[in-house]
PLY file of the C-alpha trace (Angstrom):
ply
format ascii 1.0
element vertex 608
property float x
property float y
property float z
element edge 607
property int vertex1
property int vertex2
end_header
-15.71 27.33 -7.64
-14.66 24.55 -5.38
-15.41 22.90 -1.97
-12.50 21.69 0.06
-12.45 19.31 2.78
-9.59 17.58 4.50
-9.21 14.63 6.95
-6.14 12.57 7.92
-4.29 11.33 5.08
-6.70 12.39 2.49
-7.69 15.75 0.66
-11.07 15.86 -1.27
-11.77 18.51 -3.82
-15.21 19.13 -5.16
-14.63 20.76 -8.77
-17.49 22.68 -10.04
-16.75 23.02 -13.85
-20.19 24.54 -14.79
-23.68 24.41 -13.27
-24.18 23.88 -9.38
-22.90 21.71 -6.98
-25.69 19.25 -5.84
-25.83 16.52 -3.21
-25.11 13.19 -4.33
-27.34 10.17 -4.03
-25.33 7.44 -2.08
-24.83 4.33 -4.08
-23.79 1.22 -2.02
-20.57 0.03 -3.07
-20.20 -3.57 -4.15
-18.46 -5.75 -1.50
-16.24 -8.82 -1.49
-18.22 -12.06 -0.45
-16.04 -14.21 2.10
-17.38 -17.81 2.55
-16.18 -20.12 5.01
-16.83 -23.65 6.69
-17.81 -23.30 10.27
-18.49 -26.96 11.14
-16.52 -29.54 13.35
-14.26 -29.03 16.41
-12.25 -26.28 14.33
-15.22 -24.48 12.73
-13.95 -21.12 14.40
-10.94 -21.05 12.21
-12.92 -20.31 9.24
-14.34 -17.17 10.84
-10.83 -16.04 11.86
-9.28 -16.43 8.46
-12.38 -14.55 7.12
-11.62 -11.80 9.36
-7.84 -11.82 8.50
-8.87 -11.47 4.65
-11.24 -8.67 5.59
-8.08 -6.72 7.08
-5.99 -7.20 3.96
-9.04 -6.01 1.85
-8.90 -2.89 3.89
-5.78 -2.14 2.21
-7.94 -1.90 -1.25
-10.73 0.15 0.78
-13.13 -2.90 -0.04
-16.06 -3.66 1.88
-17.03 -7.37 2.59
-19.76 -9.83 3.66
-18.69 -12.82 5.99
-21.00 -15.63 6.44
-20.65 -19.50 6.60
-20.80 -21.21 3.06
-23.85 -23.27 3.99
-25.68 -19.83 4.14
-25.17 -19.13 0.62
-28.15 -18.12 -1.72
-28.00 -18.25 -5.49
-26.64 -15.28 -7.30
-24.69 -13.90 -4.56
-21.28 -14.05 -6.50
-22.73 -12.12 -9.37
-23.37 -9.21 -7.14
-19.82 -9.26 -5.40
-16.42 -7.86 -6.35
-15.14 -11.22 -5.77
-15.72 -14.30 -3.81
-13.53 -16.20 -1.64
-14.11 -19.56 -0.03
-12.14 -20.85 2.87
-12.28 -24.80 2.59
-11.22 -25.44 6.23
-13.62 -28.49 6.95
-12.98 -31.83 5.19
-16.35 -32.38 3.37
-17.05 -35.43 1.27
-20.11 -35.41 -1.16
-19.62 -38.58 -3.14
-20.23 -41.21 -0.21
-23.26 -40.80 1.93
-22.13 -43.50 4.15
-19.17 -41.58 5.26
-18.89 -39.76 8.49
-17.44 -36.82 6.44
-20.22 -36.69 4.04
-21.20 -33.20 4.13
-21.86 -31.64 0.38
-21.40 -27.85 -0.18
-24.62 -25.99 -1.26
-25.65 -26.81 -4.63
-26.25 -23.03 -5.52
-22.78 -22.37 -4.30
-21.26 -25.07 -6.64
-23.29 -23.94 -9.71
-22.46 -20.19 -9.26
-18.73 -21.28 -9.16
-19.19 -22.56 -12.54
-21.24 -19.80 -14.04
-20.41 -16.36 -12.37
-18.01 -14.00 -14.25
-16.86 -12.56 -11.17
-13.38 -13.51 -9.61
-13.86 -16.66 -7.31
-10.86 -17.67 -5.06
-11.11 -21.04 -3.72
-8.72 -21.99 -0.68
-7.51 -25.46 0.14
-10.39 -28.29 0.89
-13.50 -29.69 -0.88
-12.69 -28.82 -4.67
-13.05 -32.50 -5.20
-16.86 -31.62 -4.97
-16.68 -29.73 -8.26
-13.75 -31.62 -10.03
-13.86 -35.13 -11.42
-11.33 -37.80 -12.66
-9.82 -38.85 -16.07
-12.51 -41.46 -15.94
-15.35 -39.31 -14.82
-14.68 -35.62 -15.88
-16.91 -33.00 -14.65
-17.97 -29.69 -16.25
-15.35 -27.79 -13.91
-12.40 -29.65 -15.35
-13.24 -28.56 -18.94
-14.41 -25.09 -17.87
-11.20 -23.97 -16.01
-8.75 -26.74 -17.48
-7.96 -27.94 -13.70
-8.67 -31.18 -12.09
-8.09 -32.17 -8.23
-5.92 -34.96 -7.60
-5.49 -35.61 -3.89
-4.10 -34.17 -0.70
-0.44 -34.14 -0.35
1.08 -34.14 3.11
4.72 -35.11 1.99
5.78 -31.64 2.71
6.92 -28.58 0.81
8.68 -26.03 2.73
9.29 -23.35 0.18
6.99 -21.18 -1.98
8.27 -19.60 -5.28
6.45 -16.34 -6.20
7.82 -13.77 -8.73
11.40 -15.42 -8.42
11.30 -15.05 -4.54
11.37 -17.98 -2.10
8.96 -17.86 0.74
8.43 -20.34 3.64
5.61 -22.78 4.62
5.61 -23.94 8.04
5.85 -27.53 8.11
3.60 -28.03 11.40
0.93 -28.03 8.78
2.51 -29.95 5.57
-0.86 -30.63 3.73
-1.42 -29.12 0.53
-4.26 -29.62 -2.08
-2.94 -31.13 -5.26
-4.53 -29.83 -8.24
-3.19 -30.37 -11.83
-2.98 -28.26 -14.79
-4.65 -29.71 -17.68
-4.45 -26.55 -20.08
-1.30 -25.02 -19.73
-1.93 -22.66 -22.49
-4.74 -20.97 -20.52
-3.88 -21.62 -16.78
-1.30 -19.80 -14.88
0.71 -20.87 -11.91
1.91 -17.80 -10.01
2.99 -19.60 -6.93
4.85 -22.87 -6.81
5.42 -25.26 -3.67
8.93 -26.91 -3.83
11.39 -28.89 -1.90
14.85 -30.62 -2.19
14.84 -34.29 -1.35
17.78 -36.08 0.32
19.06 -37.37 -3.05
19.22 -33.60 -4.14
16.43 -33.86 -6.60
13.90 -30.90 -6.72
10.22 -31.67 -6.73
7.50 -29.11 -7.07
3.61 -28.85 -6.77
1.53 -25.74 -7.90
0.59 -23.85 -4.91
-1.64 -21.10 -6.60
-3.33 -21.69 -9.93
-5.15 -19.24 -11.91
-7.73 -19.92 -14.96
-10.13 -17.21 -16.39
-12.01 -15.85 -13.32
-11.07 -18.80 -11.21
-8.06 -18.93 -8.55
-7.13 -22.03 -6.39
-4.64 -22.00 -3.44
-3.43 -25.29 -1.95
-3.60 -24.14 1.39
-4.79 -21.33 3.91
-1.77 -18.83 3.73
-3.17 -17.38 7.19
-1.70 -20.59 9.11
1.47 -20.05 10.84
2.29 -16.96 9.24
5.86 -15.21 9.73
7.82 -12.34 8.33
9.06 -14.59 5.16
6.05 -16.75 4.88
3.93 -17.38 1.58
1.12 -15.05 3.46
3.14 -12.22 2.35
3.00 -13.51 -1.26
-0.52 -14.01 -1.03
-1.08 -10.33 0.22
0.41 -9.24 -2.97
-1.45 -11.81 -5.30
-4.61 -10.19 -4.11
-4.06 -7.37 -6.31
-4.29 -9.75 -9.22
-7.24 -11.71 -7.75
-9.17 -8.36 -7.11
-8.25 -6.87 -10.45
-6.97 -3.84 -8.47
-3.33 -2.81 -9.35
-1.18 -0.45 -7.18
1.91 1.23 -8.49
5.56 -0.42 -7.75
6.83 1.59 -4.73
8.94 0.27 -1.79
8.85 2.41 1.40
10.41 1.89 4.82
9.97 3.07 8.53
12.23 2.83 11.33
11.07 2.98 14.71
12.83 3.43 18.10
11.04 1.23 20.55
10.16 1.51 24.20
11.28 5.06 24.47
10.87 5.78 28.38
12.90 6.83 31.33
15.22 4.50 33.03
15.30 2.41 29.67
16.82 5.23 27.61
19.29 7.63 28.55
18.72 11.15 26.88
21.95 10.62 24.99
20.58 7.31 23.63
17.80 9.33 21.92
20.03 12.07 20.69
22.68 9.52 19.32
20.11 7.94 17.17
18.42 11.00 16.19
21.64 12.66 15.22
22.66 9.50 12.99
19.17 9.36 11.24
19.08 12.97 10.66
22.41 12.94 9.21
21.03 10.40 6.56
18.00 12.37 5.97
15.92 9.55 7.44
12.67 10.24 9.12
11.89 8.07 11.92
9.40 7.13 14.72
9.88 7.04 18.40
7.31 4.85 20.49
7.02 6.78 23.73
6.00 5.44 26.90
4.70 8.43 29.06
5.19 6.80 32.40
7.76 4.49 33.68
6.85 2.57 36.78
8.59 -0.51 38.71
6.10 -0.85 41.48
7.81 -4.29 42.87
11.43 -2.46 42.51
12.59 -5.22 40.44
15.37 -3.13 39.05
15.99 -1.25 42.20
16.73 -3.88 45.10
12.78 -4.00 45.96
12.46 -0.20 46.02
9.31 1.04 43.79
10.09 3.70 41.34
7.88 5.76 39.01
9.13 8.87 36.71
6.26 10.76 34.61
7.45 12.59 31.45
5.51 15.68 32.30
6.98 16.07 35.94
8.21 19.63 36.08
9.80 18.84 39.42
11.83 15.87 38.14
15.22 16.82 36.43
15.36 13.45 34.92
12.15 13.87 33.11
13.14 17.34 32.02
16.34 16.11 30.38
14.22 13.25 28.71
11.79 15.80 27.47
14.40 17.79 26.06
15.85 14.73 24.05
12.56 13.87 22.84
12.00 17.56 21.74
15.48 17.21 20.00
14.52 14.06 18.06
11.19 15.69 16.86
13.12 18.69 15.53
15.49 16.22 13.76
12.95 14.23 11.76
11.31 12.22 14.58
7.57 11.55 14.94
6.13 10.30 18.38
3.81 7.25 18.84
2.00 6.81 22.12
3.18 3.50 23.19
0.73 2.71 25.89
0.33 4.52 29.24
2.91 2.44 31.51
3.21 -0.50 29.42
2.63 -2.64 32.40
-0.14 -3.90 34.49
-0.85 -2.88 38.05
1.76 -4.22 40.81
1.83 -7.67 39.69
4.04 -9.59 37.23
2.47 -9.63 33.73
4.09 -11.99 33.21
7.59 -11.10 33.98
8.35 -8.50 36.71
5.74 -5.67 36.64
7.99 -2.97 35.22
7.25 -0.86 32.25
8.31 -2.00 28.86
8.78 -5.42 30.03
5.04 -6.44 30.74
1.73 -6.33 28.90
-0.67 -3.45 29.85
-3.89 -4.55 28.11
-3.99 -8.22 28.41
-3.02 -10.54 31.16
-0.45 -13.31 30.87
0.83 -15.77 33.18
3.31 -18.85 33.01
2.67 -22.47 33.70
4.83 -23.02 36.95
4.51 -26.91 36.81
7.04 -27.62 34.01
10.44 -26.33 35.06
11.91 -27.28 31.62
9.71 -24.63 29.86
9.39 -21.96 32.28
7.74 -19.65 29.66
5.13 -21.90 28.88
2.00 -19.74 28.69
-1.01 -20.88 30.81
-3.30 -17.54 30.93
-3.50 -15.07 27.97
-6.67 -12.99 28.06
-8.03 -9.57 28.51
-7.26 -7.89 32.01
-10.25 -8.20 34.59
-10.83 -4.72 34.44
-11.34 -4.67 30.83
-13.96 -2.08 29.67
-14.81 1.07 27.71
-14.20 3.15 30.63
-11.08 1.51 31.85
-8.97 1.76 28.35
-10.40 5.21 28.03
-8.98 6.26 31.01
-5.47 4.86 30.17
-5.90 6.57 26.78
-6.59 9.97 28.20
-3.72 9.66 30.82
-1.24 8.87 28.26
-2.17 11.59 25.76
-2.25 14.30 28.69
1.33 13.20 29.76
2.55 14.05 26.45
0.31 17.17 25.97
1.74 18.52 29.40
5.18 17.81 28.32
4.65 19.89 25.04
5.28 16.76 22.77
3.33 16.27 19.62
2.14 12.53 18.81
1.02 11.13 15.69
-0.07 7.59 16.14
-0.41 4.83 18.79
1.11 1.33 19.33
-0.41 -1.15 21.56
2.16 -2.56 24.12
3.22 -6.05 23.05
0.68 -5.82 20.13
-2.02 -7.36 22.56
-5.31 -6.01 23.39
-9.01 -6.99 23.50
-11.45 -6.49 20.58
-13.26 -3.85 22.69
-9.86 -2.06 23.45
-8.89 -1.96 19.65
-12.25 -0.42 18.92
-11.95 2.35 21.64
-8.46 2.98 20.31
-9.88 3.50 16.72
-12.07 6.32 18.13
-8.85 8.07 19.84
-6.22 7.85 17.33
-5.99 8.45 13.56
-3.10 6.14 12.90
-1.43 2.89 14.17
1.80 1.14 13.62
1.53 -2.40 15.04
0.42 -6.01 14.60
-2.70 -6.97 16.12
-4.93 -9.68 17.79
-8.20 -10.56 15.96
-10.82 -12.77 17.60
-13.40 -15.36 16.40
-16.95 -14.73 16.93
-17.23 -17.31 19.77
-14.06 -16.15 21.45
-14.02 -16.28 25.28
-11.19 -16.47 27.84
-11.66 -20.14 27.99
-11.64 -21.13 24.42
-8.88 -18.57 23.34
-9.97 -18.43 19.74
-7.99 -15.56 18.12
-4.96 -15.12 15.81
-2.15 -12.54 15.41
-1.72 -10.61 11.91
0.78 -8.17 10.63
0.60 -6.69 7.26
2.93 -6.01 4.28
1.42 -2.82 3.24
-0.81 -0.22 4.66
-4.29 -1.04 5.68
-6.59 1.89 5.23
-9.22 0.36 7.49
-9.11 -3.24 9.42
-12.17 -4.57 11.25
-11.89 -2.50 14.26
-11.77 0.66 12.01
-8.18 1.49 12.42
-5.72 2.84 9.69
-2.50 0.39 10.20
0.89 1.29 8.90
2.55 -2.09 9.09
5.74 -3.18 11.23
6.37 -6.40 9.12
10.10 -7.25 9.25
10.83 -7.33 13.19
13.40 -5.92 15.46
16.92 -6.18 16.33
17.68 -8.69 19.15
21.33 -9.78 19.75
20.38 -12.67 22.13
17.93 -15.11 22.55
15.22 -14.16 25.25
12.44 -16.39 26.82
11.22 -18.10 23.79
12.22 -15.58 21.22
15.40 -16.42 19.20
18.21 -13.93 18.19
17.16 -11.64 15.49
20.12 -9.92 13.75
20.39 -7.32 11.08
20.88 -9.96 8.44
17.52 -11.39 9.47
15.77 -8.27 9.07
17.34 -7.54 5.64
16.26 -11.15 4.57
12.65 -10.33 5.21
12.77 -6.88 3.53
14.29 -8.27 0.62
11.52 -10.93 0.26
8.90 -8.08 0.78
10.30 -6.65 -2.49
7.67 -9.11 -4.16
4.98 -6.93 -2.83
4.32 -4.49 -5.34
3.47 -1.64 -2.78
5.05 -3.64 0.02
6.95 -1.86 3.04
10.00 -2.77 5.13
9.25 -1.41 8.54
11.28 -2.44 11.71
11.83 -1.35 15.11
15.13 -0.74 17.35
15.89 -0.34 20.72
17.93 2.74 20.96
20.30 1.62 23.80
21.97 -1.02 21.61
25.04 -0.05 19.79
24.35 2.46 17.06
26.39 0.36 14.51
23.39 -2.33 14.38
20.68 0.60 13.59
23.08 1.70 10.96
23.51 -1.78 9.33
19.78 -1.97 9.44
18.78 1.37 7.86
21.45 1.18 5.32
20.76 -2.33 4.09
17.34 -1.60 3.64
17.95 1.58 1.51
20.40 -0.56 -0.44
17.64 -2.92 -1.28
15.90 0.02 -2.78
13.53 1.11 -0.32
13.04 4.92 0.47
12.37 5.94 4.14
9.38 8.10 4.38
7.74 9.79 7.55
5.13 7.73 9.66
2.46 10.66 9.22
3.59 12.75 6.17
2.32 16.39 5.65
-1.28 16.81 4.40
-0.70 19.06 1.33
-3.62 21.26 0.03
-4.90 20.23 -3.32
-5.30 23.22 -5.32
-6.89 23.55 -8.97
-5.07 26.05 -11.40
-4.49 26.70 -15.07
-1.35 26.47 -16.98
0.11 28.92 -19.30
-2.21 27.56 -22.08
-5.42 27.95 -20.03
-5.55 24.30 -19.22
-7.05 22.98 -15.78
-4.44 21.03 -13.67
-4.33 20.13 -9.79
-1.18 20.44 -7.92
0.15 19.88 -4.56
3.57 19.84 -2.80
5.24 16.57 -2.28
7.57 15.06 0.35
10.54 12.67 -0.97
9.38 8.88 -1.09
5.85 9.67 -0.19
2.97 8.27 -2.01
0.07 10.30 -3.62
-2.99 8.76 -5.33
-5.06 11.19 -7.08
-8.74 9.92 -7.42
-11.93 11.10 -8.98
-15.59 10.42 -8.67
-19.00 11.70 -10.18
-21.87 12.43 -7.77
-23.86 9.50 -9.44
-21.17 7.04 -8.25
-20.79 7.99 -4.57
-18.14 6.20 -2.75
-16.63 4.78 -5.91
-13.28 6.52 -6.81
-11.48 5.87 -9.82
-7.55 6.28 -9.97
-6.33 9.27 -12.01
-2.47 9.53 -11.22
-0.04 7.86 -8.90
2.87 9.84 -7.79
5.73 9.17 -5.73
6.89 12.57 -4.21
10.34 14.02 -4.93
10.24 17.21 -2.73
8.68 19.27 -5.83
5.37 20.29 -6.54
3.18 17.60 -8.46
1.04 18.68 -11.62
-1.92 16.62 -12.91
-3.76 17.58 -15.99
-7.58 17.86 -15.57
-9.17 17.19 -18.98
-12.87 16.65 -17.59
-15.46 19.06 -19.10
-18.93 17.86 -17.31
-20.96 19.43 -14.53
-19.54 18.24 -11.35
-16.78 15.98 -10.28
-14.93 15.29 -6.90
-11.12 14.90 -6.66
-9.23 13.44 -3.68
-5.57 13.04 -2.73
-4.62 10.07 -0.56
-1.33 10.25 1.08
0.55 7.23 2.14
0 1
1 2
2 3
3 4
4 5
5 6
6 7
7 8
8 9
9 10
10 11
11 12
12 13
13 14
14 15
15 16
16 17
17 18
18 19
19 20
20 21
21 22
22 23
23 24
24 25
25 26
26 27
27 28
28 29
29 30
30 31
31 32
32 33
33 34
34 35
35 36
36 37
37 38
38 39
39 40
40 41
41 42
42 43
43 44
44 45
45 46
46 47
47 48
48 49
49 50
50 51
51 52
52 53
53 54
54 55
55 56
56 57
57 58
58 59
59 60
60 61
61 62
62 63
63 64
64 65
65 66
66 67
67 68
68 69
69 70
70 71
71 72
72 73
73 74
74 75
75 76
76 77
77 78
78 79
79 80
80 81
81 82
82 83
83 84
84 85
85 86
86 87
87 88
88 89
89 90
90 91
91 92
92 93
93 94
94 95
95 96
96 97
97 98
98 99
99 100
100 101
101 102
102 103
103 104
104 105
105 106
106 107
107 108
108 109
109 110
110 111
111 112
112 113
113 114
114 115
115 116
116 117
117 118
118 119
119 120
120 121
121 122
122 123
123 124
124 125
125 126
126 127
127 128
128 129
129 130
130 131
131 132
132 133
133 134
134 135
135 136
136 137
137 138
138 139
139 140
140 141
141 142
142 143
143 144
144 145
145 146
146 147
147 148
148 149
149 150
150 151
151 152
152 153
153 154
154 155
155 156
156 157
157 158
158 159
159 160
160 161
161 162
162 163
163 164
164 165
165 166
166 167
167 168
168 169
169 170
170 171
171 172
172 173
173 174
174 175
175 176
176 177
177 178
178 179
179 180
180 181
181 182
182 183
183 184
184 185
185 186
186 187
187 188
188 189
189 190
190 191
191 192
192 193
193 194
194 195
195 196
196 197
197 198
198 199
199 200
200 201
201 202
202 203
203 204
204 205
205 206
206 207
207 208
208 209
209 210
210 211
211 212
212 213
213 214
214 215
215 216
216 217
217 218
218 219
219 220
220 221
221 222
222 223
223 224
224 225
225 226
226 227
227 228
228 229
229 230
230 231
231 232
232 233
233 234
234 235
235 236
236 237
237 238
238 239
239 240
240 241
241 242
242 243
243 244
244 245
245 246
246 247
247 248
248 249
249 250
250 251
251 252
252 253
253 254
254 255
255 256
256 257
257 258
258 259
259 260
260 261
261 262
262 263
263 264
264 265
265 266
266 267
267 268
268 269
269 270
270 271
271 272
272 273
273 274
274 275
275 276
276 277
277 278
278 279
279 280
280 281
281 282
282 283
283 284
284 285
285 286
286 287
287 288
288 289
289 290
290 291
291 292
292 293
293 294
294 295
295 296
296 297
297 298
298 299
299 300
300 301
301 302
302 303
303 304
304 305
305 306
306 307
307 308
308 309
309 310
310 311
311 312
312 313
313 314
314 315
315 316
316 317
317 318
318 319
319 320
320 321
321 322
322 323
323 324
324 325
325 326
326 327
327 328
328 329
329 330
330 331
331 332
332 333
333 334
334 335
335 336
336 337
337 338
338 339
339 340
340 341
341 342
342 343
343 344
344 345
345 346
346 347
347 348
348 349
349 350
350 351
351 352
352 353
353 354
354 355
355 356
356 357
357 358
358 359
359 360
360 361
361 362
362 363
363 364
364 365
365 366
366 367
367 368
368 369
369 370
370 371
371 372
372 373
373 374
374 375
375 376
376 377
377 378
378 379
379 380
380 381
381 382
382 383
383 384
384 385
385 386
386 387
387 388
388 389
389 390
390 391
391 392
392 393
393 394
394 395
395 396
396 397
397 398
398 399
399 400
400 401
401 402
402 403
403 404
404 405
405 406
406 407
407 408
408 409
409 410
410 411
411 412
412 413
413 414
414 415
415 416
416 417
417 418
418 419
419 420
420 421
421 422
422 423
423 424
424 425
425 426
426 427
427 428
428 429
429 430
430 431
431 432
432 433
433 434
434 435
435 436
436 437
437 438
438 439
439 440
440 441
441 442
442 443
443 444
444 445
445 446
446 447
447 448
448 449
449 450
450 451
451 452
452 453
453 454
454 455
455 456
456 457
457 458
458 459
459 460
460 461
461 462
462 463
463 464
464 465
465 466
466 467
467 468
468 469
469 470
470 471
471 472
472 473
473 474
474 475
475 476
476 477
477 478
478 479
479 480
480 481
481 482
482 483
483 484
484 485
485 486
486 487
487 488
488 489
489 490
490 491
491 492
492 493
493 494
494 495
495 496
496 497
497 498
498 499
499 500
500 501
501 502
502 503
503 504
504 505
505 506
506 507
507 508
508 509
509 510
510 511
511 512
512 513
513 514
514 515
515 516
516 517
517 518
518 519
519 520
520 521
521 522
522 523
523 524
524 525
525 526
526 527
527 528
528 529
529 530
530 531
531 532
532 533
533 534
534 535
535 536
536 537
537 538
538 539
539 540
540 541
541 542
542 543
543 544
544 545
545 546
546 547
547 548
548 549
549 550
550 551
551 552
552 553
553 554
554 555
555 556
556 557
557 558
558 559
559 560
560 561
561 562
562 563
563 564
564 565
565 566
566 567
567 568
568 569
569 570
570 571
571 572
572 573
573 574
574 575
575 576
576 577
577 578
578 579
579 580
580 581
581 582
582 583
583 584
584 585
585 586
586 587
587 588
588 589
589 590
590 591
591 592
592 593
593 594
594 595
595 596
596 597
597 598
598 599
599 600
600 601
601 602
602 603
603 604
604 605
605 606
606 607
């Protein structure tokens, strides 16, 4: 009567109500069209922004097409779920004598005016569609909007859903678009500042009219935990027309868990506290500790392997990790050695201090800025075989230590695109921030960007499922170029992330610090309304049954705070899943009525 298939995070149930189960004819899913400027000395930025948007689209499980806007062909918008245009190159179209004269494709401009699909325009070049009071254009009447000018006076605050986010003033420029029709134009995001005389001034940051959206800048510039980027990530639900249930979850991760950095009692103390509060947690475990230059032991090299049966320190450490797992912990593999070779990379060559998959050095020429980076690129050995070997060694260490793992975290969140693609083939889940590279990236130009996420990304451009780390870590003192980061800083970011309807508040903590700081972070996040959930929830069996009246229903067990999305599709709409129920677990079985009486339908349960 049914066919059941399981894979990580999802259960799929094919329900045969009558007739026979038949092979579905694949139907290509519609895609999001992402257009960008690629001209000028900063043309690579458009490509990077497109990839960062692609990653956010992975939250909605949407495919995409990226291309320069100059390659646009008439009608593409009508065949897309939505179209985004990154206006990153200043292009005039009204003065052929100007060095900036660079009109956008007429087909693109025309389709913006005529398509019924969502269009989101970011920053520059709206003046190629919009007119003035003296010379209005069809765009002005169609959407009730008019481009006025570029404003560089500086607005450091962005208001969204009553929450204030920041905008880094290293880039103060905003596109100034005025609202001509307040009765049909929404302003979901507003830029504002307070002048020296105490007066507040504002400017629309995001505007929405019918199927058209405008953002006054590129929200991927200078992102941080409390940046307007977080608000944009939530606004995407509305732009795409895909809503998600209001749910706020959290994960706490114990970071750099390895010998010589943690004592076994550090692990046990943190585990005891978290278990006493019924809080599941993660442990980022580094399987091998090494200090090849003897930085921490008077020049004497040192190494400990977590699987070493002859090392009493390793045995005690293994026992503490097993204790943590028994009390609600789940292990993330945090690199193999979390350092590179027998050389400073860039600090001292020791585990947890240095990079493993990227090479970094400092510029020695400026003693006033000792941590100024002059080299940041993949290690010379970087290759599929090299990274695979390190992955296999790390996994084998935990296997030999009889310790289960559920995910991977890249040391210092830095690896090459090749490394990330290889990692995607060896791990079902990641908890981290990541680097993303422009198509023209090489070790000379360094065209890349870092990105974090406020919600789960089902598939990023490397093919990885990523649970976010998005509010940072506790750091009581400034170190290198990093400022102190106290519990109140983490809680501030967590509070801002409540504006994201399905946002998370995921932090990490080094367990050798005083436990009171961990308690302040965890209890503070709970007080904001977040529910702590396991990094990798149980994968329940989705079952079909009948109730007392003979009606069909789906049922499955739940865990407290874990999100469950029940969806269905028909064979004629392959890959197009329709939401059926969104459930937040409370520890009791969930029941979902089935009222379908057709021939064949597939149901799936997504666990997040």
